C-alpha positions as CSV (number, residue, x, y, z in Angstrom):
1,M,-26.6,-21.3,-2.1
2,I,-28.2,-19.0,0.2
3,D,-27.7,-20.5,3.7
4,A,-30.6,-20.2,5.8
5,T,-29.9,-17.5,8.1
6,A,-29.4,-15.1,5.1
7,R,-32.2,-12.4,4.4
8,V,-32.6,-11.6,1.1
9,A,-35.0,-9.0,0.2
10,D,-37.8,-9.6,-3.1
11,G,-36.5,-8.0,-5.3
12,A,-32.8,-8.5,-5.1
13,R,-31.7,-10.1,-8.8
14,I,-29.2,-13.2,-7.8
15,G,-27.1,-14.3,-10.6
16,D,-26.4,-18.1,-11.3
17,G,-23.5,-20.1,-8.6
18,V,-23.7,-17.1,-6.4
19,E,-23.1,-18.3,-2.4
20,I,-24.9,-16.3,0.1
21,G,-23.2,-17.4,3.2
22,P,-24.4,-17.3,7.2
23,Y,-26.0,-14.2,8.2
24,C,-25.9,-11.8,5.2
25,V,-28.3,-8.9,5.1
26,I,-29.2,-8.2,1.1
27,G,-31.5,-5.5,0.2
28,P,-34.4,-5.2,-2.6
29,Q,-32.6,-3.6,-5.3
30,V,-29.5,-5.2,-5.4
31,E,-28.0,-7.4,-7.9
32,I,-25.4,-9.7,-7.1
33,G,-23.2,-11.1,-10.2
34,D,-23.2,-14.9,-12.0
35,G,-20.1,-16.7,-9.1
36,A,-20.1,-14.4,-6.7
37,R,-19.4,-15.1,-2.8
38,L,-20.8,-13.4,0.2
39,I,-19.0,-15.5,2.9
40,A,-20.6,-14.4,5.9
41,H,-22.3,-11.5,7.8
42,V,-22.3,-9.7,4.7
43,H,-24.7,-6.1,4.6
44,V,-25.6,-5.2,1.2
45,T,-28.3,-2.1,0.2
46,G,-29.1,0.3,-1.5
47,V,-29.0,0.7,-5.5
48,T,-25.7,-1.8,-5.5
49,M,-24.2,-4.3,-7.8
50,I,-21.8,-6.6,-7.2
51,G,-19.9,-8.1,-9.9
52,A,-19.3,-11.9,-11.3
53,G,-17.3,-13.8,-9.3
54,T,-16.3,-11.2,-6.7
55,V,-15.9,-12.4,-3.0
56,V,-16.7,-10.6,-0.3
57,Y,-15.7,-11.2,3.3
58,P,-17.9,-11.0,6.7
59,F,-19.0,-7.7,7.8
60,A,-18.5,-5.7,4.9
61,S,-20.9,-3.1,4.9
62,L,-21.9,-2.2,1.2
63,G,-24.2,0.6,-0.5
64,T,-25.0,2.4,2.2
65,P,-25.9,5.7,1.5
66,P,-22.7,8.7,1.2
67,Q,-21.9,9.8,4.6
68,S,-22.1,13.9,2.8
69,V,-24.5,16.6,4.0
70,H,-25.0,16.9,0.9
71,Y,-26.9,13.6,0.0
72,R,-30.8,14.0,-0.4
73,G,-31.7,10.7,-0.2
74,G,-31.7,9.5,-3.5
75,A,-31.4,6.1,-5.2
76,T,-27.9,6.8,-6.3
77,R,-25.4,3.8,-6.8
78,L,-22.7,1.4,-6.2
79,V,-20.9,-1.0,-8.6
80,V,-18.7,-3.1,-8.4
81,G,-16.7,-4.9,-10.6
82,P,-15.6,-8.2,-11.6
83,R,-13.2,-10.4,-10.0
84,C,-12.8,-8.4,-7.4
85,E,-11.8,-9.1,-3.7
86,L,-13.5,-7.5,-0.7
87,R,-12.2,-8.4,2.7
88,E,-13.2,-7.7,6.6
89,G,-15.0,-5.3,7.2
90,V,-14.6,-3.3,3.9
91,T,-16.9,-0.1,3.7
92,M,-18.3,1.2,0.3
93,N,-21.2,4.4,-0.2
94,T,-23.2,5.4,-3.1
95,G,-22.8,8.5,-4.6
96,T,-24.8,11.7,-4.3
97,E,-26.9,13.6,-6.9
98,D,-24.7,16.3,-7.1
99,G,-21.7,14.1,-7.5
100,G,-23.0,12.3,-10.6
101,G,-25.3,9.5,-8.4
102,I,-22.5,6.8,-8.7
103,T,-19.6,5.1,-6.9
104,Q,-17.7,2.8,-9.5
105,V,-15.0,0.7,-8.7
106,G,-13.4,-1.9,-11.3
107,E,-12.3,-5.0,-12.2
108,G,-9.8,-7.2,-10.3
109,C,-9.4,-5.5,-7.0
110,L,-8.1,-6.4,-3.6
111,F,-9.6,-4.6,-0.8
112,M,-7.3,-5.9,2.0
113,V,-9.2,-5.4,6.0
114,G,-10.8,-2.1,6.8
115,S,-10.2,-0.1,3.7
116,H,-12.8,2.4,2.4
117,V,-14.3,3.9,-1.0
118,G,-16.2,7.1,-0.1
119,H,-19.1,8.1,-2.6
120,D,-18.9,9.5,-6.0
121,C,-15.4,7.6,-6.2
122,H,-14.2,5.9,-9.1
123,V,-11.4,3.2,-9.0
124,G,-9.8,1.9,-11.7
125,N,-9.2,-2.0,-12.5
126,S,-6.5,-4.2,-10.8
127,V,-6.3,-1.9,-7.7
128,T,-4.9,-2.6,-4.1
129,F,-6.0,-1.1,-0.8
130,A,-4.3,-2.4,1.7
131,N,-5.6,-2.7,5.4
132,N,-7.1,0.6,6.3
133,A,-6.6,2.6,3.5
134,V,-9.3,5.3,2.9
135,I,-10.4,7.1,0.2
136,G,-12.8,10.5,0.6
137,G,-15.3,11.8,-1.8
138,H,-15.0,12.4,-5.3
139,V,-12.0,11.1,-5.3
140,T,-10.3,9.2,-9.3
141,V,-7.9,6.0,-8.8
142,G,-6.6,5.2,-12.1
143,D,-5.7,1.4,-13.2
144,N,-2.9,-0.3,-10.9
145,V,-2.3,1.7,-8.8
146,F,-1.4,0.5,-4.6
147,L,-2.6,2.2,-1.9
148,G,-0.3,1.4,1.4
149,G,-1.9,0.6,4.7
150,Q,-3.8,3.4,6.7
151,A,-3.0,5.6,3.8
152,A,-5.9,8.3,3.2
153,V,-6.4,9.9,0.2
154,H,-8.4,13.9,0.7
155,Q,-11.8,14.5,-1.3
156,R,-11.7,15.4,-4.8
157,V,-8.0,13.9,-5.2
158,R,-7.0,12.1,-8.3
159,I,-4.3,9.0,-8.3
160,G,-2.7,8.5,-11.8
161,E,-2.3,5.4,-13.0
162,G,0.0,2.9,-11.6
163,A,1.0,5.0,-8.7
164,M,1.9,4.2,-5.2
165,L,1.1,6.0,-1.5
166,A,3.0,4.5,0.8
167,G,1.6,3.2,3.9
168,L,0.8,5.8,6.6
169,S,0.7,8.8,4.4
170,G,-1.8,11.2,3.6
171,A,-2.0,12.5,-0.3
172,S,-4.0,15.8,-0.4
173,G,-3.6,16.7,-3.9
174,D,-3.4,15.0,-7.2
175,L,-0.4,12.2,-7.9
176,I,1.0,11.6,-10.9
177,P,0.6,8.1,-12.9
178,F,3.6,6.3,-12.1
179,G,4.9,8.4,-9.2
180,F,5.6,6.9,-5.4
181,A,4.3,9.4,-2.2
182,S,5.4,9.4,1.1
183,G,6.2,11.0,4.3
184,G,3.5,11.3,6.8
185,Q,0.3,13.4,7.4
186,I,1.3,15.3,4.2
187,A,2.5,13.4,1.7
188,D,5.6,14.1,-1.2
189,L,6.5,12.9,-4.1
190,V,9.6,10.9,-3.2
191,G,10.2,9.3,-7.1
192,L,8.5,6.7,-9.5
193,N,6.8,3.3,-8.7
194,V,9.3,1.8,-10.4
195,V,8.2,-1.7,-8.8
196,G,4.7,-1.7,-10.3
197,L,6.2,-0.2,-13.7
198,T,8.5,-3.2,-13.8
199,R,5.8,-5.9,-12.5
200,R,3.8,-4.7,-15.4
201,G,6.3,-5.2,-17.8
202,A,8.2,-1.4,-18.6
203,S,11.5,-2.0,-20.0
204,R,14.9,-0.8,-18.7
205,A,14.9,1.8,-21.2
206,D,11.2,3.0,-20.6
207,L,12.3,3.2,-17.1
208,H,15.2,5.8,-18.0
209,R,13.0,7.8,-20.3
210,L,10.3,8.3,-17.5
211,R,12.9,9.1,-15.2
212,R,14.4,11.7,-17.3
213,A,11.0,13.0,-18.1
214,Y,10.3,13.2,-14.1
215,R,13.5,14.8,-13.4
216,A,12.9,17.4,-15.8
217,L,9.7,17.8,-14.9
218,F,9.7,18.4,-11.0
219,L,13.5,18.8,-10.6
220,G,13.9,21.6,-13.3
221,E,15.2,25.0,-13.6
222,G,12.1,27.7,-14.9
223,V,8.2,27.8,-14.6
224,F,6.7,24.3,-14.3
225,A,4.4,25.3,-17.0
226,D,6.8,25.8,-19.1
227,R,8.7,22.7,-18.6
228,V,5.7,21.0,-18.7
229,D,5.3,22.1,-22.7
230,A,9.3,21.1,-23.0
231,V,8.8,17.6,-22.0
232,A,6.2,16.9,-23.9
233,K,8.0,18.3,-26.9
234,D,11.3,16.1,-26.0
235,F,9.5,13.0,-25.2
236,A,6.6,13.1,-27.8
237,G,5.6,9.9,-28.8
238,D,6.5,7.8,-25.4
239,P,3.6,6.4,-24.1
240,L,4.2,6.5,-20.3
241,V,5.4,10.2,-20.7
242,E,2.4,11.2,-22.5
243,K,0.1,10.0,-19.7
244,M,2.0,11.7,-17.1
245,I,1.3,14.8,-19.5
246,A,-2.1,14.2,-20.0
247,F,-3.0,13.7,-16.4
248,I,-0.9,17.3,-15.4
249,R,-2.6,19.3,-18.4
250,A,-5.9,18.0,-17.3
251,G,-6.1,19.6,-13.9
252,S,-8.3,19.3,-11.3
253,K,-9.4,21.2,-7.6
254,R,-6.6,20.0,-6.1
255,S,-2.8,21.1,-6.5
256,L,0.2,17.8,-7.7
257,I,2.0,16.7,-4.8
258,K,5.6,17.4,-5.7
259,P,8.8,16.4,-4.0
260,A,10.9,17.9,-1.7
261,Q,14.7,18.7,-2.0
262,Q,15.9,16.2,0.6
263,Q,13.6,13.9,-1.3
264,H,15.1,14.2,-3.9
265,R,18.8,12.9,-2.4
266,H,16.7,10.0,-1.5
267,E,15.7,9.0,-5.1
268,Q,18.9,9.0,-6.0
269,R,20.4,7.2,-3.9
270,H,17.8,4.4,-3.5
271,D,15.5,3.8,-7.2
272,P,17.7,1.2,-9.2
273,V,17.4,2.6,-12.6
């Protein structure tokens, strides 16, 4: 199942039922899981593992060195999980020595044309990057996240589980779980990702509780830290709210994306809950 024009280096580990199409180039430290398909013109190098059943389209480049001045040439890794789909022109870099040494992508993810995963990133399961969505180094992306077309995420930002970043938006701070951010070069929090929550089985009651918690956290009076404590107490036992609170309390090197006043009015008009 390896085309005659492909170049597979000695040492590469190729699983059962793998298809390697025309003009693919596979390096000596690459591992490709069972049933994976490399359509054509795919470049895989470095210490890279591609999970079982993953499909990679032409002109994708995986496992190339980090785009970081701090990289010292070590054998850092890229791991792409099973059943992912990487469309044309997708790029993913290995990690850096000081950033944990690994870039990791979960299972069942869709990376559309031209999207990019930078060094030392950790991307969860069932994540979608639309066309030309890009994330800088050391970014963490939770499960079931959607990044719109040409969205960009600053280095060291966290994108919480189930969140959505609108197309043509830039995230310079952390986006809470289940949040929806939009707004051009520097996005603001504009509400909840209600569509995504509904698709994953959240009930109307779940959405109402989460929205009340969201309003108390981001649109209430007083000191934000006090509001976090109050919401944690008032919504104790609610799994969705607890995930949001845990994310906020975990903190990071970036500030939280928060709403602007005019965007609160937008959410009130358009949120269907």
